[in-house]
VMD Tcl script that draws the C-alpha trace (Angstrom):
set ca {
  {-53.94 6.15 -22.04}
  {-55.28 3.48 -19.25}
  {-57.33 1.21 -18.49}
  {-60.50 1.51 -17.65}
  {-61.39 -0.55 -14.38}
  {-63.94 -2.45 -15.87}
  {-64.99 -4.65 -18.62}
  {-67.52 -3.34 -20.92}
  {-70.42 -5.90 -20.16}
  {-71.26 -8.70 -18.24}
  {-68.31 -11.90 -18.23}
  {-69.60 -14.70 -19.02}
  {-67.31 -17.99 -18.04}
  {-66.88 -19.94 -21.25}
  {-67.03 -23.63 -18.63}
  {-70.24 -22.34 -17.85}
  {-71.02 -22.04 -21.60}
  {-69.67 -25.54 -22.14}
  {-71.23 -27.42 -19.26}
  {-74.38 -25.86 -19.62}
  {-74.63 -29.51 -22.44}
  {-76.58 -26.35 -25.17}
  {-75.31 -28.25 -28.65}
  {-75.39 -24.44 -30.40}
  {-72.56 -22.01 -29.43}
  {-73.58 -17.92 -28.85}
  {-73.53 -15.54 -31.65}
  {-70.82 -13.47 -29.56}
  {-68.15 -16.38 -30.63}
  {-68.61 -17.39 -34.28}
  {-65.81 -15.97 -35.97}
  {-65.84 -14.30 -39.60}
  {-66.05 -17.10 -42.57}
  {-62.55 -16.12 -43.32}
  {-60.78 -16.64 -39.24}
  {-62.68 -19.88 -38.80}
  {-60.29 -22.95 -38.80}
  {-59.80 -25.39 -41.27}
  {-59.30 -28.84 -40.76}
  {-57.64 -29.37 -43.56}
  {-56.10 -26.43 -43.71}
  {-52.28 -27.25 -42.95}
  {-49.66 -30.17 -43.45}
  {-49.84 -33.10 -41.27}
  {-46.69 -33.92 -41.56}
  {-44.52 -30.31 -40.81}
  {-44.05 -29.44 -37.19}
  {-42.29 -26.17 -35.61}
  {-38.19 -27.19 -35.12}
  {-37.21 -29.51 -32.12}
  {-34.28 -28.17 -30.38}
  {-32.20 -30.35 -28.05}
  {-30.67 -27.53 -25.50}
  {-28.19 -30.20 -24.24}
  {-26.11 -29.03 -27.65}
  {-25.44 -26.49 -25.52}
  {-23.53 -27.58 -22.21}
  {-21.77 -30.54 -24.35}
  {-18.19 -29.50 -23.96}
  {-17.74 -30.23 -27.64}
  {-17.49 -27.21 -29.70}
  {-19.04 -28.40 -32.93}
  {-22.01 -29.64 -31.07}
  {-22.28 -26.54 -29.64}
  {-22.20 -24.61 -32.89}
  {-24.41 -26.49 -34.85}
  {-27.05 -26.22 -31.53}
  {-26.56 -22.26 -31.69}
  {-27.08 -22.17 -35.27}
  {-30.21 -24.52 -34.93}
  {-31.91 -21.81 -32.70}
  {-30.83 -18.91 -34.83}
  {-32.48 -20.67 -38.06}
  {-35.82 -21.03 -35.63}
  {-35.74 -17.38 -34.98}
  {-35.10 -15.92 -38.50}
  {-37.47 -18.63 -40.33}
  {-39.97 -19.62 -37.85}
  {-40.19 -17.10 -34.73}
  {-41.36 -20.77 -32.58}
  {-39.29 -23.63 -32.21}
  {-39.51 -26.16 -29.11}
  {-37.07 -26.94 -26.77}
  {-36.30 -30.34 -24.63}
  {-33.47 -30.34 -22.07}
  {-33.96 -27.48 -20.97}
  {-33.42 -28.23 -17.29}
  {-36.75 -28.59 -16.07}
  {-38.25 -31.48 -14.33}
  {-40.72 -33.80 -15.88}
  {-42.42 -33.49 -12.41}
  {-42.50 -29.97 -12.13}
  {-43.83 -29.54 -15.97}
  {-46.52 -32.50 -15.60}
  {-47.34 -30.69 -12.12}
  {-47.10 -27.77 -13.00}
  {-49.88 -28.06 -16.30}
  {-52.39 -30.65 -13.70}
  {-52.39 -28.23 -10.65}
  {-53.82 -25.69 -12.64}
  {-56.26 -27.70 -14.54}
  {-57.95 -28.64 -10.89}
  {-58.27 -24.83 -10.68}
  {-60.54 -24.47 -13.63}
  {-62.47 -27.53 -11.74}
  {-62.90 -25.43 -8.70}
  {-66.31 -24.26 -7.85}
  {-67.50 -20.87 -9.60}
  {-67.51 -19.52 -6.31}
  {-64.24 -19.81 -5.71}
  {-62.97 -19.02 -8.58}
  {-65.11 -16.15 -8.75}
  {-62.90 -14.47 -5.86}
  {-60.45 -13.70 -8.52}
  {-62.09 -12.44 -11.11}
  {-60.23 -9.62 -12.98}
  {-60.61 -6.60 -14.43}
  {-58.70 -4.79 -17.34}
  {-56.81 -2.58 -15.41}
  {-54.23 -5.11 -14.92}
  {-55.56 -8.32 -16.06}
  {-54.82 -10.01 -13.08}
  {-57.03 -12.61 -11.73}
  {-59.03 -15.17 -12.83}
  {-60.94 -13.59 -16.42}
  {-62.35 -14.71 -19.64}
  {-61.95 -11.62 -22.44}
  {-58.70 -10.02 -23.83}
  {-59.78 -6.28 -25.28}
  {-62.25 -3.89 -24.16}
  {-64.23 -2.99 -27.23}
  {-67.98 -3.35 -26.56}
  {-69.81 -6.23 -28.85}
  {-66.52 -7.70 -29.69}
  {-66.28 -10.98 -31.12}
  {-65.07 -13.13 -28.25}
  {-62.72 -16.11 -27.68}
  {-63.61 -19.90 -26.57}
  {-61.40 -20.13 -23.38}
  {-61.02 -18.63 -19.80}
  {-57.76 -18.20 -18.12}
  {-56.09 -16.75 -15.42}
  {-53.34 -14.39 -15.22}
  {-50.45 -13.31 -12.61}
  {-47.15 -11.54 -12.02}
  {-43.94 -13.21 -10.93}
  {-41.28 -9.78 -11.40}
  {-41.20 -7.88 -10.95}
  {-41.63 -8.50 -7.16}
  {-43.50 -5.14 -6.42}
  {-46.30 -6.49 -8.77}
  {-46.09 -9.97 -7.56}
  {-48.91 -10.62 -5.00}
  {-49.36 -14.27 -3.20}
  {-52.99 -12.78 -2.21}
  {-54.19 -12.76 -6.06}
  {-52.70 -16.43 -6.63}
  {-55.50 -19.08 -5.89}
  {-54.86 -20.05 -2.50}
  {-56.71 -23.48 -3.82}
  {-55.76 -26.16 -4.60}
  {-53.37 -26.25 -1.52}
  {-49.86 -26.48 -3.03}
  {-50.48 -24.45 -6.25}
  {-48.21 -21.43 -5.11}
  {-45.55 -23.18 -4.00}
  {-45.84 -25.24 -7.03}
  {-45.84 -21.60 -9.81}
  {-42.76 -20.18 -7.57}
  {-40.87 -23.58 -8.25}
  {-42.05 -23.32 -12.07}
  {-41.13 -19.20 -12.48}
  {-38.09 -19.45 -10.97}
  {-37.23 -22.31 -13.58}
  {-38.50 -20.38 -16.52}
  {-37.05 -17.46 -15.48}
  {-33.91 -19.32 -15.67}
  {-34.33 -20.07 -19.24}
  {-35.17 -17.25 -20.33}
  {-31.59 -15.42 -19.10}
  {-30.28 -18.56 -20.44}
  {-31.63 -17.93 -23.90}
  {-31.54 -14.28 -24.49}
  {-27.98 -15.25 -23.82}
  {-27.88 -17.18 -26.95}
  {-30.38 -14.81 -29.15}
  {-27.90 -12.27 -28.13}
  {-24.49 -14.28 -29.23}
  {-26.61 -15.56 -32.98}
  {-27.07 -12.27 -33.28}
  {-23.77 -10.87 -33.17}
  {-23.84 -8.99 -29.89}
  {-22.64 -8.88 -26.10}
  {-23.93 -11.73 -24.25}
  {-25.35 -9.57 -22.27}
  {-26.59 -7.43 -24.62}
  {-30.33 -8.29 -24.57}
  {-31.17 -8.99 -20.97}
  {-29.33 -5.75 -20.04}
  {-31.72 -4.04 -22.52}
  {-34.74 -6.36 -20.95}
  {-33.28 -4.21 -17.65}
  {-30.81 -6.78 -16.65}
  {-32.39 -8.43 -13.02}
  {-35.11 -5.74 -12.90}
  {-37.51 -7.43 -15.74}
  {-40.87 -8.56 -16.23}
  {-42.21 -12.15 -16.21}
  {-46.09 -12.79 -16.35}
  {-47.86 -16.08 -16.19}
  {-51.24 -16.50 -18.37}
  {-52.70 -19.93 -17.68}
  {-55.21 -20.62 -20.64}
  {-58.45 -22.90 -20.42}
  {-60.32 -23.95 -23.30}
  {-63.18 -25.84 -22.35}
  {-64.85 -28.34 -24.92}
  {-67.10 -26.79 -27.93}
  {-70.28 -27.85 -29.18}
  {-69.54 -25.87 -32.41}
  {-65.31 -25.99 -32.44}
  {-65.36 -25.02 -36.96}
  {-67.32 -22.18 -35.27}
  {-64.72 -20.46 -33.04}
  {-61.14 -20.02 -32.05}
  {-60.03 -20.28 -28.55}
  {-57.80 -17.63 -28.66}
  {-57.84 -15.23 -32.12}
  {-54.85 -14.95 -34.42}
  {-52.47 -12.48 -32.92}
  {-48.12 -12.03 -32.27}
  {-46.87 -11.77 -28.85}
  {-46.36 -8.47 -27.67}
  {-43.36 -9.14 -25.15}
  {-40.30 -10.31 -25.25}
  {-39.96 -14.29 -25.19}
  {-43.14 -16.68 -24.80}
  {-42.55 -19.82 -22.67}
  {-44.97 -22.19 -23.84}
  {-46.21 -25.24 -21.29}
  {-48.51 -26.92 -23.53}
  {-51.65 -29.96 -23.23}
  {-50.06 -33.22 -24.73}
  {-53.11 -34.95 -24.95}
  {-54.51 -32.11 -27.39}
  {-53.38 -30.31 -30.28}
  {-54.58 -26.86 -29.84}
  {-52.02 -24.11 -30.89}
  {-51.57 -23.44 -34.47}
  {-48.72 -21.23 -36.21}
  {-48.96 -19.35 -39.52}
  {-46.26 -20.04 -41.98}
  {-45.92 -19.48 -45.27}
  {-49.94 -18.26 -45.51}
  {-50.94 -22.06 -43.89}
  {-51.95 -22.35 -40.59}
  {-49.92 -25.46 -38.63}
  {-50.99 -27.12 -35.92}
  {-47.87 -27.67 -33.46}
  {-47.44 -31.68 -32.03}
  {-45.41 -31.14 -28.87}
  {-42.77 -33.06 -27.84}
  {-42.73 -34.98 -24.37}
  {-42.15 -32.80 -21.53}
  {-40.93 -29.78 -24.22}
  {-41.46 -26.35 -23.52}
  {-42.46 -24.06 -26.63}
  {-40.80 -20.88 -27.22}
  {-41.86 -17.83 -29.17}
  {-40.52 -14.64 -30.56}
  {-42.25 -11.67 -29.11}
  {-42.64 -8.08 -30.99}
  {-40.31 -6.59 -27.81}
  {-37.90 -9.05 -29.62}
  {-38.52 -8.53 -33.69}
  {-37.46 -4.79 -32.69}
  {-34.64 -5.10 -30.80}
  {-33.28 -6.95 -33.65}
  {-34.19 -5.11 -36.22}
  {-36.71 -7.63 -37.45}
  {-33.90 -9.94 -38.05}
  {-35.61 -12.31 -35.81}
  {-39.92 -12.94 -36.26}
  {-42.47 -12.80 -34.04}
  {-44.72 -14.51 -35.45}
  {-48.72 -15.16 -35.72}
  {-50.64 -17.80 -34.10}
  {-53.96 -18.74 -32.73}
  {-55.74 -21.77 -30.91}
  {-58.13 -24.04 -31.99}
  {-60.64 -25.52 -29.75}
  {-61.71 -29.76 -29.17}
  {-65.40 -30.83 -29.39}
  {-64.23 -33.66 -26.96}
  {-61.24 -32.89 -24.48}
  {-60.60 -29.53 -22.78}
  {-56.91 -28.39 -23.23}
  {-54.79 -26.34 -20.31}
  {-51.79 -24.82 -21.59}
  {-49.49 -22.20 -19.48}
  {-48.17 -18.58 -21.34}
  {-45.16 -17.35 -19.93}
  {-44.10 -13.91 -21.27}
  {-40.40 -13.05 -19.68}
  {-40.62 -9.44 -21.12}
  {-38.53 -5.96 -20.87}
  {-39.26 -3.70 -18.05}
  {-42.00 -2.15 -18.64}
  {-40.60 1.39 -18.82}
  {-37.62 1.14 -20.57}
  {-37.18 2.05 -23.93}
  {-36.76 -0.16 -26.67}
  {-35.73 0.08 -30.12}
  {-33.44 -1.45 -32.62}
  {-29.98 -2.53 -30.93}
  {-27.72 0.34 -32.97}
  {-24.83 -2.48 -34.06}
  {-28.14 -4.14 -36.25}
  {-28.97 -0.82 -37.65}
  {-26.60 0.00 -40.90}
  {-27.47 2.59 -44.28}
  {-28.50 -0.54 -45.62}
  {-30.62 -1.79 -43.06}
  {-32.16 1.18 -41.27}
  {-34.27 1.43 -37.89}
  {-37.01 0.08 -38.61}
  {-39.03 0.72 -35.18}
  {-39.43 3.81 -33.46}
  {-38.51 3.86 -29.40}
  {-41.34 2.86 -27.18}
  {-41.66 1.83 -23.73}
  {-43.22 -1.75 -23.08}
  {-45.66 -0.46 -21.30}
  {-46.97 1.42 -23.84}
  {-46.55 -0.81 -26.48}
  {-48.70 -3.91 -24.67}
  {-51.53 -1.26 -24.08}
  {-53.01 -1.70 -27.60}
  {-53.50 -5.65 -26.66}
  {-55.09 -4.87 -23.81}
  {-57.96 -2.72 -25.01}
  {-58.15 -3.82 -28.78}
  {-57.32 -7.54 -28.29}
  {-55.67 -9.63 -30.47}
  {-55.38 -8.34 -33.65}
  {-53.05 -10.69 -35.93}
  {-49.68 -8.51 -36.47}
  {-51.13 -5.30 -36.73}
  {-49.50 -3.33 -34.74}
  {-46.13 -4.74 -35.03}
  {-46.34 -3.68 -38.09}
  {-48.55 -0.56 -37.98}
  {-45.41 0.94 -35.34}
  {-42.66 0.61 -37.90}
  {-40.95 4.25 -38.57}
  {-42.44 5.54 -41.66}
  {-40.18 7.19 -44.19}
}
mol new
graphics top color blue
foreach p $ca { graphics top sphere $p radius 0.5 }
foreach p [lrange $ca 0 end-1] q [lrange $ca 1 end] { graphics top cylinder $p $q radius 0.2 }
display resetview
């Protein structure tokens, strides 16, 4: 299946709807009642685990072992955790987020030069999925490729603000480093060789791409979502949140937990490909984004993915007569066509791909 070259309907920029000052959102953005956010639907005292990665570098076996265990529990029980002391400088974190905020406040004429299509999604966009008449999310975004190098094209990255390309390059290098470090930890925690998952992703030939999310102010935030419920189709997602506005919600025991980001933390979540490779020992978890009536929100989701044409299947070392392989082999390219054509659909994709029998 090949994605078509254009969207099924004219694209409306959500930022323009927000700035129009109209008190009601269009019907296209109103979610069915069961999918609408509820202010009281989450316990305020619960948050995703916060893990200090400095414990992996300290020359103390007990501290390192305790940190490895924290990560293991988070991957198995939550599918989400925050990390601090991850090696990214605070100035880089703040600067990257704010330069993208500046981009979204550039003129619409400038942003429209980078308007995307569903063929690659690369550029300035306002919808996911190709279903005509679908209920849409209250967000705009910018999507770009970093790896493999053959897909990276600086001409498709915004030219303004003037330092954006340089900042994104530096931030991308740091995220790719962090991805390698965590895949090694995940491999060890699963009882595999420390380079197993990195090699299954393609070694040095992996995929890395960025989606910058812009959630404008919304006059009726109780009726819509910034991003509908879904699990991420790729390997690992590294989210740089907006520290001033909460928005990310994670499903936990049939409740939605609103994530409270720690200062300069990076949020890590397990994608469907790691659920498959670990034979469901690690869990990719549904999450969504709520919007705010009084504040805009900017976040950066960096996707660290397997090489697109490699077959992904459960690690043979994790398959036994008692724990048979739950998933058939499939390339990441085949897998991600689902979300690119149908949009966010909860956990339906990874669940429907389980082996029958």
